[in-house]
mmCIF file as gemmi writes it, N, C-alpha and C atoms, coordinates in Angstrom:
data_model
loop_
_atom_site.group_PDB
_atom_site.id
_atom_site.type_symbol
_atom_site.label_atom_id
_atom_site.label_alt_id
_atom_site.label_comp_id
_atom_site.label_asym_id
_atom_site.label_entity_id
_atom_site.label_seq_id
_atom_site.pdbx_PDB_ins_code
_atom_site.Cartn_x
_atom_site.Cartn_y
_atom_site.Cartn_z
_atom_site.occupancy
_atom_site.B_iso_or_equiv
_atom_site.pdbx_formal_charge
_atom_site.auth_seq_id
_atom_site.auth_asym_id
_atom_site.pdbx_PDB_model_num
ATOM 1 N N . MET Axp A 1 ? 6.999 33.758 27.899 1 0 ? 1 A 1
ATOM 2 C CA . MET Axp A 1 ? 5.942 34.046 26.961 1 0 ? 1 A 1
ATOM 3 C C . MET Axp A 1 ? 6.359 33.666 25.537 1 0 ? 1 A 1
ATOM 4 N N . MET Axp A 2 ? 7.611 33.942 25.186 1 0 ? 2 A 1
ATOM 5 C CA . MET Axp A 2 ? 8.092 33.651 23.841 1 0 ? 2 A 1
ATOM 6 C C . MET Axp A 2 ? 8.149 32.143 23.587 1 0 ? 2 A 1
ATOM 7 N N . LYS Axp A 3 ? 8.501 31.356 24.621 1 0 ? 3 A 1
ATOM 8 C CA . LYS Axp A 3 ? 8.554 29.905 24.466 1 0 ? 3 A 1
ATOM 9 C C . LYS Axp A 3 ? 7.17 29.351 24.148 1 0 ? 3 A 1
ATOM 10 N N . LYS Axp A 4 ? 6.167 29.871 24.834 1 0 ? 4 A 1
ATOM 11 C CA . LYS Axp A 4 ? 4.801 29.413 24.588 1 0 ? 4 A 1
ATOM 12 C C . LYS Axp A 4 ? 4.36 29.76 23.17 1 0 ? 4 A 1
ATOM 13 N N . PHE Axp A 5 ? 4.744 30.943 22.71 1 0 ? 5 A 1
ATOM 14 C CA . PHE Axp A 5 ? 4.387 31.357 21.355 1 0 ? 5 A 1
ATOM 15 C C . PHE Axp A 5 ? 5.056 30.46 20.316 1 0 ? 5 A 1
ATOM 16 N N . LYS Axp A 6 ? 6.335 30.125 20.524 1 0 ? 6 A 1
ATOM 17 C CA . LYS Axp A 6 ? 7.042 29.239 19.596 1 0 ? 6 A 1
ATOM 18 C C . LYS Axp A 6 ? 6.396 27.856 19.566 1 0 ? 6 A 1
ATOM 19 N N . LYS Axp A 7 ? 6.009 27.347 20.724 1 0 ? 7 A 1
ATOM 20 C CA . LYS Axp A 7 ? 5.334 26.048 20.772 1 0 ? 7 A 1
ATOM 21 C C . LYS Axp A 7 ? 4.001 26.104 20.04 1 0 ? 7 A 1
ATOM 22 N N . TYR Axp A 8 ? 3.287 27.22 20.204 1 0 ? 8 A 1
ATOM 23 C CA . TYR Axp A 8 ? 1.998 27.389 19.535 1 0 ? 8 A 1
ATOM 24 C C . TYR Axp A 8 ? 2.178 27.406 18.017 1 0 ? 8 A 1
ATOM 25 N N . VAL Axp A 9 ? 3.17 28.143 17.541 1 0 ? 9 A 1
ATOM 26 C CA . VAL Axp A 9 ? 3.416 28.238 16.101 1 0 ? 9 A 1
ATOM 27 C C . VAL Axp A 9 ? 3.82 26.876 15.545 1 0 ? 9 A 1
ATOM 28 N N . THR Axp A 10 ? 4.665 26.16 16.247 1 0 ? 10 A 1
ATOM 29 C CA . THR Axp A 10 ? 5.091 24.833 15.803 1 0 ? 10 A 1
ATOM 30 C C . THR Axp A 10 ? 3.911 23.876 15.753 1 0 ? 10 A 1
ATOM 31 N N . ALA Axp A 11 ? 3.083 23.878 16.773 1 0 ? 11 A 1
ATOM 32 C CA . ALA Axp A 11 ? 1.91 23.004 16.808 1 0 ? 11 A 1
ATOM 33 C C . ALA Axp A 11 ? 0.939 23.357 15.691 1 0 ? 11 A 1
ATOM 34 N N . LYS Axp A 12 ? 0.772 24.637 15.421 1 0 ? 12 A 1
ATOM 35 C CA . LYS Axp A 12 ? -0.149 25.064 14.368 1 0 ? 12 A 1
ATOM 36 C C . LYS Axp A 12 ? 0.345 24.601 12.997 1 0 ? 12 A 1
ATOM 37 N N . LYS Axp A 13 ? 1.654 24.594 12.767 1 0 ? 13 A 1
ATOM 38 C CA . LYS Axp A 13 ? 2.198 24.117 11.494 1 0 ? 13 A 1
ATOM 39 C C . LYS Axp A 13 ? 1.842 22.654 11.267 1 0 ? 13 A 1
ATOM 40 N N . PHE Axp A 14 ? 1.923 21.84 12.304 1 0 ? 14 A 1
ATOM 41 C CA . PHE Axp A 14 ? 1.604 20.425 12.165 1 0 ? 14 A 1
ATOM 42 C C . PHE Axp A 14 ? 0.126 20.21 11.893 1 0 ? 14 A 1
ATOM 43 N N . VAL Axp A 15 ? -0.722 21.018 12.485 1 0 ? 15 A 1
ATOM 44 C CA . VAL Axp A 15 ? -2.166 20.875 12.292 1 0 ? 15 A 1
ATOM 45 C C . VAL Axp A 15 ? -2.566 21.321 10.892 1 0 ? 15 A 1
ATOM 46 N N . VAL Axp A 16 ? -1.999 22.404 10.405 1 0 ? 16 A 1
ATOM 47 C CA . VAL Axp A 16 ? -2.377 22.967 9.113 1 0 ? 16 A 1
ATOM 48 C C . VAL Axp A 16 ? -1.775 22.162 7.967 1 0 ? 16 A 1
ATOM 49 N N . ASP Axp A 17 ? -0.544 21.708 8.084 1 0 ? 17 A 1
ATOM 50 C CA . ASP Axp A 17 ? 0.151 21.012 7.006 1 0 ? 17 A 1
ATOM 51 C C . ASP Axp A 17 ? -0.287 19.557 6.955 1 0 ? 17 A 1
ATOM 52 N N . ALA Axp A 18 ? -1.011 19.192 5.899 1 0 ? 18 A 1
ATOM 53 C CA . ALA Axp A 18 ? -1.488 17.82 5.751 1 0 ? 18 A 1
ATOM 54 C C . ALA Axp A 18 ? -0.838 17.132 4.558 1 0 ? 18 A 1
ATOM 55 N N . SER Axp A 19 ? 0.214 17.69 3.994 1 0 ? 19 A 1
ATOM 56 C CA . SER Axp A 19 ? 0.841 17.101 2.814 1 0 ? 19 A 1
ATOM 57 C C . SER Axp A 19 ? 1.515 15.772 3.134 1 0 ? 19 A 1
ATOM 58 N N . GLY Axp A 20 ? 2.03 15.615 4.326 1 0 ? 20 A 1
ATOM 59 C CA . GLY Axp A 20 ? 2.651 14.355 4.711 1 0 ? 20 A 1
ATOM 60 C C . GLY Axp A 20 ? 1.647 13.229 4.817 1 0 ? 20 A 1
ATOM 61 N N . ALA Axp A 21 ? 0.445 13.546 5.227 1 0 ? 21 A 1
ATOM 62 C CA . ALA Axp A 21 ? -0.59 12.525 5.361 1 0 ? 21 A 1
ATOM 63 C C . ALA Axp A 21 ? -0.966 11.954 4.001 1 0 ? 21 A 1
ATOM 64 N N . THR Axp A 22 ? -1.005 12.782 2.971 1 0 ? 22 A 1
ATOM 65 C CA . THR Axp A 22 ? -1.374 12.275 1.66 1 0 ? 22 A 1
ATOM 66 C C . THR Axp A 22 ? -0.304 11.33 1.125 1 0 ? 22 A 1
ATOM 67 N N . LEU Axp A 23 ? 0.951 11.613 1.4 1 0 ? 23 A 1
ATOM 68 C CA . LEU Axp A 23 ? 2.022 10.728 0.969 1 0 ? 23 A 1
ATOM 69 C C . LEU Axp A 23 ? 1.901 9.367 1.644 1 0 ? 23 A 1
ATOM 70 N N . VAL Axp A 24 ? 1.585 9.365 2.918 1 0 ? 24 A 1
ATOM 71 C CA . VAL Axp A 24 ? 1.398 8.107 3.643 1 0 ? 24 A 1
ATOM 72 C C . VAL Axp A 24 ? 0.203 7.353 3.085 1 0 ? 24 A 1
ATOM 73 N N . GLU Axp A 25 ? -0.874 8.055 2.787 1 0 ? 25 A 1
ATOM 74 C CA . GLU Axp A 25 ? -2.058 7.399 2.237 1 0 ? 25 A 1
ATOM 75 C C . GLU Axp A 25 ? -1.757 6.758 0.885 1 0 ? 25 A 1
ATOM 76 N N . TYR Axp A 26 ? -1.024 7.46 0.024 1 0 ? 26 A 1
ATOM 77 C CA . TYR Axp A 26 ? -0.645 6.876 -1.26 1 0 ? 26 A 1
ATOM 78 C C . TYR Axp A 26 ? 0.255 5.655 -1.062 1 0 ? 26 A 1
ATOM 79 N N . GLY Axp A 27 ? 1.139 5.712 -0.108 1 0 ? 27 A 1
ATOM 80 C CA . GLY Axp A 27 ? 2.01 4.571 0.176 1 0 ? 27 A 1
ATOM 81 C C . GLY Axp A 27 ? 1.232 3.356 0.637 1 0 ? 27 A 1
ATOM 82 N N . VAL Axp A 28 ? 0.253 3.569 1.508 1 0 ? 28 A 1
ATOM 83 C CA . VAL Axp A 28 ? -0.58 2.458 1.989 1 0 ? 28 A 1
ATOM 84 C C . VAL Axp A 28 ? -1.404 1.888 0.842 1 0 ? 28 A 1
ATOM 85 N N . ALA Axp A 29 ? -1.971 2.754 0.008 1 0 ? 29 A 1
ATOM 86 C CA . ALA Axp A 29 ? -2.764 2.281 -1.131 1 0 ? 29 A 1
ATOM 87 C C . ALA Axp A 29 ? -1.899 1.466 -2.093 1 0 ? 29 A 1
ATOM 88 N N . LEU Axp A 30 ? -0.69 1.923 -2.348 1 0 ? 30 A 1
ATOM 89 C CA . LEU Axp A 30 ? 0.218 1.192 -3.23 1 0 ? 30 A 1
ATOM 90 C C . LEU Axp A 30 ? 0.574 -0.168 -2.644 1 0 ? 30 A 1
ATOM 91 N N . LEU Axp A 31 ? 0.808 -0.209 -1.348 1 0 ? 31 A 1
ATOM 92 C CA . LEU Axp A 31 ? 1.123 -1.469 -0.686 1 0 ? 31 A 1
ATOM 93 C C . LEU Axp A 31 ? -0.035 -2.459 -0.8 1 0 ? 31 A 1
ATOM 94 N N . VAL Axp A 32 ? -1.256 -1.985 -0.621 1 0 ? 32 A 1
ATOM 95 C CA . VAL Axp A 32 ? -2.432 -2.854 -0.741 1 0 ? 32 A 1
ATOM 96 C C . VAL Axp A 32 ? -2.552 -3.389 -2.164 1 0 ? 32 A 1
ATOM 97 N N . VAL Axp A 33 ? -2.344 -2.538 -3.155 1 0 ? 33 A 1
ATOM 98 C CA . VAL Axp A 33 ? -2.427 -2.976 -4.554 1 0 ? 33 A 1
ATOM 99 C C . VAL Axp A 33 ? -1.36 -4.021 -4.852 1 0 ? 33 A 1
ATOM 100 N N . ILE Axp A 34 ? -0.16 -3.831 -4.349 1 0 ? 34 A 1
ATOM 101 C CA . ILE Axp A 34 ? 0.919 -4.795 -4.584 1 0 ? 34 A 1
ATOM 102 C C . ILE Axp A 34 ? 0.593 -6.136 -3.942 1 0 ? 34 A 1
ATOM 103 N N . ILE Axp A 35 ? 0.086 -6.121 -2.722 1 0 ? 35 A 1
ATOM 104 C CA . ILE Axp A 35 ? -0.24 -7.372 -2.028 1 0 ? 35 A 1
ATOM 105 C C . ILE Axp A 35 ? -1.366 -8.109 -2.742 1 0 ? 35 A 1
ATOM 106 N N . VAL Axp A 36 ? -2.41 -7.38 -3.136 1 0 ? 36 A 1
ATOM 107 C CA . VAL Axp A 36 ? -3.532 -8.015 -3.841 1 0 ? 36 A 1
ATOM 108 C C . VAL Axp A 36 ? -3.067 -8.564 -5.185 1 0 ? 36 A 1
ATOM 109 N N . GLY Axp A 37 ? -2.252 -7.813 -5.894 1 0 ? 37 A 1
ATOM 110 C CA . GLY Axp A 37 ? -1.743 -8.279 -7.179 1 0 ? 37 A 1
ATOM 111 C C . GLY Axp A 37 ? -0.871 -9.516 -7.049 1 0 ? 37 A 1
ATOM 112 N N . ALA Axp A 38 ? 0 -9.536 -6.066 1 0 ? 38 A 1
ATOM 113 C CA . ALA Axp A 38 ? 0.869 -10.699 -5.863 1 0 ? 38 A 1
ATOM 114 C C . ALA Axp A 38 ? 0.056 -11.931 -5.489 1 0 ? 38 A 1
ATOM 115 N N . THR Axp A 39 ? -0.963 -11.745 -4.663 1 0 ? 39 A 1
ATOM 116 C CA . THR Axp A 39 ? -1.824 -12.867 -4.281 1 0 ? 39 A 1
ATOM 117 C C . THR Axp A 39 ? -2.589 -13.398 -5.488 1 0 ? 39 A 1
ATOM 118 N N . ALA Axp A 40 ? -3.119 -12.505 -6.308 1 0 ? 40 A 1
ATOM 119 C CA . ALA Axp A 40 ? -3.867 -12.926 -7.495 1 0 ? 40 A 1
ATOM 120 C C . ALA Axp A 40 ? -2.967 -13.652 -8.485 1 0 ? 40 A 1
ATOM 121 N N . ILE Axp A 41 ? -1.772 -13.139 -8.704 1 0 ? 41 A 1
ATOM 122 C CA . ILE Axp A 41 ? -0.845 -13.788 -9.635 1 0 ? 41 A 1
ATOM 123 C C . ILE Axp A 41 ? -0.436 -15.159 -9.114 1 0 ? 41 A 1
ATOM 124 N N . SER Axp A 42 ? -0.214 -15.269 -7.827 1 0 ? 42 A 1
ATOM 125 C CA . SER Axp A 42 ? 0.155 -16.551 -7.239 1 0 ? 42 A 1
ATOM 126 C C . SER Axp A 42 ? -0.965 -17.571 -7.402 1 0 ? 42 A 1
ATOM 127 N N . ALA Axp A 43 ? -2.192 -17.169 -7.107 1 0 ? 43 A 1
ATOM 128 C CA . ALA Axp A 43 ? -3.327 -18.084 -7.234 1 0 ? 43 A 1
ATOM 129 C C . ALA Axp A 43 ? -3.567 -18.457 -8.69 1 0 ? 43 A 1
ATOM 130 N N . LEU Axp A 44 ? -3.474 -17.487 -9.57 1 0 ? 44 A 1
ATOM 131 C CA . LEU Axp A 44 ? -3.681 -17.745 -10.993 1 0 ? 44 A 1
ATOM 132 C C . LEU Axp A 44 ? -2.578 -18.644 -11.539 1 0 ? 44 A 1
ATOM 133 N N . GLY Axp A 45 ? -1.36 -18.442 -11.108 1 0 ? 45 A 1
ATOM 134 C CA . GLY Axp A 45 ? -0.254 -19.278 -11.562 1 0 ? 45 A 1
ATOM 135 C C . GLY Axp A 45 ? -0.423 -20.726 -11.147 1 0 ? 45 A 1
ATOM 136 N N . THR Axp A 46 ? -0.911 -20.946 -9.929 1 0 ? 46 A 1
ATOM 137 C CA . THR Axp A 46 ? -1.164 -22.31 -9.457 1 0 ? 46 A 1
ATOM 138 C C . THR Axp A 46 ? -2.268 -22.962 -10.271 1 0 ? 46 A 1
ATOM 139 N N . ALA Axp A 47 ? -3.338 -22.231 -10.539 1 0 ? 47 A 1
ATOM 140 C CA . ALA Axp A 47 ? -4.456 -22.777 -11.306 1 0 ? 47 A 1
ATOM 141 C C . ALA Axp A 47 ? -4.027 -23.113 -12.732 1 0 ? 47 A 1
ATOM 142 N N . VAL Axp A 48 ? -3.265 -22.246 -13.348 1 0 ? 48 A 1
ATOM 143 C CA . VAL Axp A 48 ? -2.795 -22.492 -14.716 1 0 ? 48 A 1
ATOM 144 C C . VAL Axp A 48 ? -1.848 -23.686 -14.739 1 0 ? 48 A 1
ATOM 145 N N . GLY Axp A 49 ? -0.983 -23.782 -13.76 1 0 ? 49 A 1
ATOM 146 C CA . GLY Axp A 49 ? -0.073 -24.925 -13.684 1 0 ? 49 A 1
ATOM 147 C C . GLY Axp A 49 ? -0.818 -26.243 -13.549 1 0 ? 49 A 1
ATOM 148 N N . ASN Axp A 50 ? -1.862 -26.258 -12.739 1 0 ? 50 A 1
ATOM 149 C CA . ASN Axp A 50 ? -2.665 -27.477 -12.588 1 0 ? 50 A 1
ATOM 150 C C . ASN Axp A 50 ? -3.369 -27.836 -13.89 1 0 ? 50 A 1
ATOM 151 N N . GLU Axp A 51 ? -3.881 -26.859 -14.617 1 0 ? 51 A 1
ATOM 152 C CA . GLU Axp A 51 ? -4.552 -27.126 -15.894 1 0 ? 51 A 1
ATOM 153 C C . GLU Axp A 51 ? -3.572 -27.664 -16.929 1 0 ? 51 A 1
ATOM 154 N N . ILE Axp A 52 ? -2.382 -27.121 -16.966 1 0 ? 52 A 1
ATOM 155 C CA . ILE Axp A 52 ? -1.376 -27.6 -17.919 1 0 ? 52 A 1
ATOM 156 C C . ILE Axp A 52 ? -0.987 -29.038 -17.589 1 0 ? 52 A 1
ATOM 157 N N . SER Axp A 53 ? -0.844 -29.335 -16.304 1 0 ? 53 A 1
ATOM 158 C CA . SER Axp A 53 ? -0.494 -30.701 -15.905 1 0 ? 53 A 1
ATOM 159 C C . SER Axp A 53 ? -1.585 -31.685 -16.285 1 0 ? 53 A 1
ATOM 160 N N . SER Axp A 54 ? -2.839 -31.317 -16.047 1 0 ? 54 A 1
ATOM 161 C CA . SER Axp A 54 ? -3.931 -32.237 -16.384 1 0 ? 54 A 1
ATOM 162 C C . SER Axp A 54 ? -4.071 -32.388 -17.895 1 0 ? 54 A 1
ATOM 163 N N . SER Axp A 55 ? -3.784 -31.338 -18.656 1 0 ? 55 A 1
ATOM 164 C CA . SER Axp A 55 ? -3.826 -31.439 -20.116 1 0 ? 55 A 1
ATOM 165 C C . SER Axp A 55 ? -2.703 -32.34 -20.623 1 0 ? 55 A 1
ATOM 166 N N . ALA Axp A 56 ? -1.541 -32.245 -20.02 1 0 ? 56 A 1
ATOM 167 C CA . ALA Axp A 56 ? -0.413 -33.074 -20.435 1 0 ? 56 A 1
ATOM 168 C C . ALA Axp A 56 ? -0.678 -34.54 -20.121 1 0 ? 56 A 1
ATOM 169 N N . GLU Axp A 57 ? -1.332 -34.81 -18.999 1 0 ? 57 A 1
ATOM 170 C CA . GLU Axp A 57 ? -1.652 -36.19 -18.64 1 0 ? 57 A 1
ATOM 171 C C . GLU Axp A 57 ? -2.709 -36.779 -19.566 1 0 ? 57 A 1
ATOM 172 N N . ALA Axp A 58 ? -3.578 -35.937 -20.115 1 0 ? 58 A 1
ATOM 173 C CA . ALA Axp A 58 ? -4.639 -36.413 -20.999 1 0 ? 58 A 1
ATOM 174 C C . ALA Axp A 58 ? -4.062 -36.913 -22.322 1 0 ? 58 A 1
ATOM 175 N N . PHE Axp A 59 ? -2.941 -36.364 -22.746 1 0 ? 59 A 1
ATOM 176 C CA . PHE Axp A 59 ? -2.327 -36.812 -23.996 1 0 ? 59 A 1
ATOM 177 C C . PHE Axp A 59 ? -1.563 -38.054 -23.717 1 0 ? 59 A 1
């Protein structure tokens, strides 16, 4: 009987405690922001490089 009660209490702690889930959610959101930012910087850097090259060729 005591083993079942301990299992019940342990399971209830996992169901009630949601603080770990928020940390994971923040981590995923941060990862998405980093990936989007790196992609945007890469694309913008290529576009700027092409414009500088074409401007240099015009002179």
